[in-house]
C-alpha positions, -999 to +999 in steps of 0.1 A: +202-210+143+183-181+130+145-180+128+124-158+106+093-139+118+066-119+102+056-086+118+021-072+112+019-035+117-001-004+109+012+032+106+002+068+100+021+077+068+018+114+074+047+112+098+071+094+074+088+098+041+076+063+031+084+028+041+119+024+028+150+037+045+164+069+029+192+093+037+172+125+041+140+115+058+125+093+085+110+060+074+089+033+089+115+007+081+143+026+098+122+031+130+112-005+131+149-017+126+160+006+154+134-007+178+142-043+170+179-036+174+173-021+209+151-050+221+172-079+205+205-062+212+217-069+177+216-052+143+184-064+127+173-058+091+137-057+081+122-066+047+088-052+039+061-066+017+063-034-004+075+002-005+047+027+003+054+063-008+056+093+015+023+101+031+007+067+023-008+049+053-011+012+062-037-006+081-018-038+074+019-038+064+039-070+068+076-073+071+100-101+081+132-102+102+156-129+114+172-135+147+190-163+166+176-150+199+149-168+217+117-148+213+086-147+234+062-134+208+037-116+231+065-100+250+082-088+218+049-074+205+043-055+238+079-042+240+079-030+204+047-010+209+063+006+240+095+015+221+080+026+188+064+061+182+027+065+185+025+066+147+033+028+144+013-001+160+024-037+160-006-060+156+010-094+155+043-114+153+043-148+137+071-173+131+074-184+094+095-209+075+132-198+070+127-191+033+093-175+035+096-139+021+074-110+030+077-094-004+082-122-029+058-147-014+029-123-012+000-135-034-018-102-035-019-067-020-051-046-015-053-008-012-081+015-004-083+051-016-107+073+005-125+104-007-146+127+014-172+147-004-171+177+020-147+195+043-141+174+074-114+183+099-115+147+112-108+132+078-083+158+065-052+137+071-068+104+059-088+113+028-089+134-003-115+162-003-134+161-036-166+181-038-178+172-073-208+149-075-196+113-077-211+087-100-201+054-085-217+033-112-200+052-140-165+049-124-171+012-118-179+006-154-145+022-163-127+004-135-139-030-149-118-024-180-086-023-159-091-058-144-068-085-158-032-092-164-016-065-186+010-037-188+001-008-166+030+015-177+005+044-183-001+045-145+035+041-134+059+068-123+086+071-149+122+060-144+114+032-119+136+002-115+112-026-122+118-057-143+083-056-158+053-033-157+029-062-160+005-066-131-025-090-125-052-067-113-079-087-096-103-061-083-110-024-089-143-012-074-158+019-059-183+019-030-200+044-007-193+038+029-204+059+059-205+091+039-172+085+022-163+071-012-138+042-011-120+027-041-107-008-034-080-023-057-063-057-054-034-070-075-005-094-073+018-063-074+017-026-080+039-001-098+051+031-081+023+057-080-001+033-098-031+034-075-031+072-072-028+076-110-057+051-115-079+070-091-071+103-108-080+088-142-113+074-129-121+108-115-115+122-150-142+098-162-165+110-134-160+146-145-165+138-182-129+146-191-125+112-206-149+084-217-151+048-205-144+038-241-110+056-240-096+033-213-083+004-235-065+029-257-050+045-226-036+012-215-023+004-249-004+038-250+018+028-220+022+066-217+020+081-182+012+116-196-020+102-212-035+092-178-050+114-151-031+133-124-020+114-093-044+122-064-028+131-030-011+103-010-030+110+022-061+092+010-043+059+002-042+029+026-025-005+023-052-027+039-044-063+032-016-087+020-024-123+012+001-152+016+000-189+011-008-207+044+020-232+038+047-206+048+036-202+084+047-223+113 
């Protein structure tokens, strides 16, 4: 009888062409499946909670796999960390109910986007250098207008295969933290490139290139070309995924 497990992992996205397996680049999913295949001695498929783009990092990614092998969780966690590259770390492994799904049962996902206001060699891989003066209060006023359930097509990469562009955005807020500026955003789901496009648009507000009052019309336009540019992937982190407790064993 097969059992299903959730794997909690973090990874440095600079070393991968995103989460999802692809023919012409290394991915986190591929490396994880290879490691599980070696340790379990059987082909093992992994389903992630989402599909992070190339260069995007994760402090908390969750994926599930199934196996009929008897697993000692602490031993599997230890062995995975020995087999996987230094760019991926396994934080936990938990057994879940057979129909509990890492992607479809997630209640929300939370991302952080990190900006450094000066050149910093220790932040260069993990933040976007932006030297203009930042008005956190101004950008938070604009960000409030994004919260709610609506169509976010204006922030989505074109030609994506999604059944809907509606998302329930629950939080969008800037804060200053240890000399950095961090944008935290939480929603039930995200469209491809959505967070980076939102950050670029809010930076336009910061620079006076667009007004707070223009945000509702931008959303109504459903036109990606009307929004700001996408900021670099290296500043983006998946930091949390929430699930109903009933799915865990």
